[in-house]
C-alpha positions as CSV (number, residue, x, y, z in Angstrom):
1,M,107.2,82.8,86.9
2,K,109.2,84.8,84.4
3,H,111.9,86.2,86.8
4,H,112.9,85.0,90.1
5,I,113.3,87.7,92.7
6,T,115.1,87.4,96.0
7,L,115.1,89.2,99.2
8,D,118.7,90.3,98.5
9,N,117.4,92.2,95.5
10,P,113.6,92.7,95.9
11,A,111.7,93.8,92.8
12,L,109.7,96.2,95.0
13,N,109.7,97.7,98.5
14,V,106.5,98.4,100.4
15,V,106.7,101.2,102.9
16,L,104.1,101.8,105.6
17,Y,104.2,105.2,107.2
18,Q,103.3,104.9,110.9
19,P,100.7,102.1,110.5
20,E,98.1,101.9,113.2
21,I,96.2,98.6,112.8
22,P,98.2,95.4,113.6
23,A,96.0,93.2,111.4
24,N,96.6,95.3,108.4
25,T,100.4,95.3,108.9
26,G,100.2,91.5,109.5
27,N,98.3,90.9,106.3
28,I,100.7,93.2,104.4
29,A,103.7,91.4,105.9
30,R,102.3,88.0,104.7
31,L,101.8,89.5,101.2
32,C,105.4,90.8,101.2
33,G,106.6,87.3,102.2
34,A,104.6,85.6,99.5
35,A,105.8,88.0,96.8
36,E,109.4,88.4,98.1
37,V,108.9,92.1,98.5
38,R,110.8,94.0,101.3
39,L,108.6,95.7,103.9
40,H,109.7,98.9,105.6
41,L,107.9,100.1,108.7
42,I,108.3,103.8,109.6
43,H,107.8,104.4,113.3
44,P,106.0,105.2,115.5
45,L,103.7,102.3,115.0
46,G,100.3,102.1,116.6
47,F,101.0,98.7,118.1
48,Q,103.8,96.4,119.3
49,V,105.1,94.0,116.7
50,D,104.5,91.2,119.1
51,D,100.8,92.2,119.5
52,K,98.5,89.2,119.6
53,H,96.4,90.6,116.7
54,L,99.5,91.0,114.6
55,K,100.4,87.3,115.3
56,R,96.9,86.3,114.3
57,A,97.2,88.2,111.0
58,G,100.5,86.6,109.9
59,L,103.2,86.6,112.5
60,D,103.6,82.9,111.9
61,Y,105.2,84.0,108.6
62,W,107.3,86.7,110.2
63,D,110.6,84.9,109.6
64,Q,109.7,84.7,105.9
65,V,109.4,88.5,105.6
66,D,112.2,90.9,105.0
67,I,111.3,93.7,107.4
68,L,113.2,96.9,108.1
69,H,112.3,99.3,110.8
70,H,113.0,103.0,110.5
71,D,112.7,105.4,113.5
72,S,111.5,108.3,111.3
73,F,110.6,109.3,107.8
74,K,113.9,111.2,107.6
75,N,115.8,108.0,108.5
76,F,113.9,106.0,106.0
77,L,114.8,108.6,103.2
78,A,118.4,108.3,104.1
79,H,118.2,104.5,103.8
80,R,116.4,104.8,100.5
81,E,118.9,107.2,99.1
82,M,121.7,104.7,99.9
83,L,119.9,101.9,98.1
84,G,118.5,103.9,95.1
85,G,115.1,103.4,93.8
86,R,112.3,105.9,93.4
87,L,109.6,106.7,95.9
88,L,106.0,106.4,94.7
89,A,103.3,107.5,97.2
90,F,99.7,106.4,97.3
91,S,96.7,108.5,98.5
92,K,93.0,108.5,97.8
93,S,93.3,112.3,97.1
94,A,95.9,111.8,94.3
95,S,94.9,112.8,90.8
96,Q,96.7,110.0,88.8
97,D,95.6,106.4,88.9
98,Y,98.1,103.8,90.0
99,V,98.1,102.1,86.6
100,E,99.7,105.2,85.1
101,A,102.9,104.8,87.1
102,D,106.0,103.7,85.3
103,V,107.3,101.4,88.0
104,M,110.9,100.1,88.0
105,H,112.8,97.4,89.8
106,G,113.7,98.5,93.3
107,D,111.1,101.2,93.6
108,F,109.6,102.1,97.0
109,L,105.8,102.1,97.4
110,L,104.7,104.4,100.2
111,F,101.3,104.0,101.9
112,G,100.0,106.2,104.7
113,R,98.3,105.6,108.1
114,E,94.9,104.0,108.1
115,T,93.1,107.0,109.7
116,H,94.9,110.0,108.2
117,G,96.9,108.8,105.1
118,L,100.1,110.5,104.3
119,P,100.9,114.0,105.6
120,D,100.5,116.7,102.9
121,S,104.2,117.5,103.2
122,I,105.1,114.0,102.1
123,R,102.3,113.5,99.6
124,D,103.2,116.8,97.8
125,G,106.9,116.0,97.6
126,Y,106.6,112.7,95.5
127,A,104.8,111.2,92.6
128,C,101.4,110.3,94.1
129,Y,98.8,107.8,92.8
130,K,95.4,106.5,93.8
131,I,93.3,103.4,93.3
132,P,90.0,104.5,91.8
133,I,86.9,103.9,93.8
134,W,83.6,104.0,91.9
135,G,81.3,103.1,94.8
136,K,80.1,105.2,97.7
137,V,82.8,104.0,100.2
138,R,85.4,106.5,101.5
139,S,88.4,104.4,101.0
140,L,89.8,100.9,100.6
141,N,91.4,98.9,103.4
142,L,95.2,99.5,103.6
143,S,96.1,95.8,103.1
144,T,93.7,95.5,100.1
145,S,95.3,98.6,98.6
146,V,98.9,97.3,99.0
147,G,97.8,94.0,97.5
148,I,96.2,95.6,94.4
149,V,99.2,97.8,93.7
150,V,102.0,95.3,94.5
151,Y,100.7,92.4,92.4
152,H,99.7,94.8,89.5
153,Y,103.2,96.2,89.5
154,L,105.0,92.8,89.7
155,H,102.9,91.7,86.7
156,K,103.6,94.9,84.8
157,M,107.4,94.4,85.5
158,G,107.2,90.9,84.1
159,V,107.9,89.1,87.4
160,F,105.0,86.7,86.7
């Protein structure tokens, strides 16, 4: 590893906008714990954080994950403003590929709900990127998408 990152100063922040599927959130939490990336959950959630499916997907690592809960997108934005860092959004309908983003230490990576993605009002207000899909599927799983983007950006930033 080239640079050691810590939860006090995470290289990246993953932000889930109103996630609906506990297994996805659990898998993303596990990924965040492994990569020392902070996880932000914007409520309302489609599940309880003590849901048995969430536990099965990674709650045994929950104490290793830096998770912040935000009551609303507005409250999250206030928190982000206080910390600094840019907000990069991800949507299958974006025009730019995620590899085109100029990611920086402390940036926030915003992913939408599994069923509806990000609202247009949010997606249109920020730099928005997509993961290309060449096959005939509609979309990638949320936890797969987060994993692709996070590890690519950490590598691009020289973290490993």
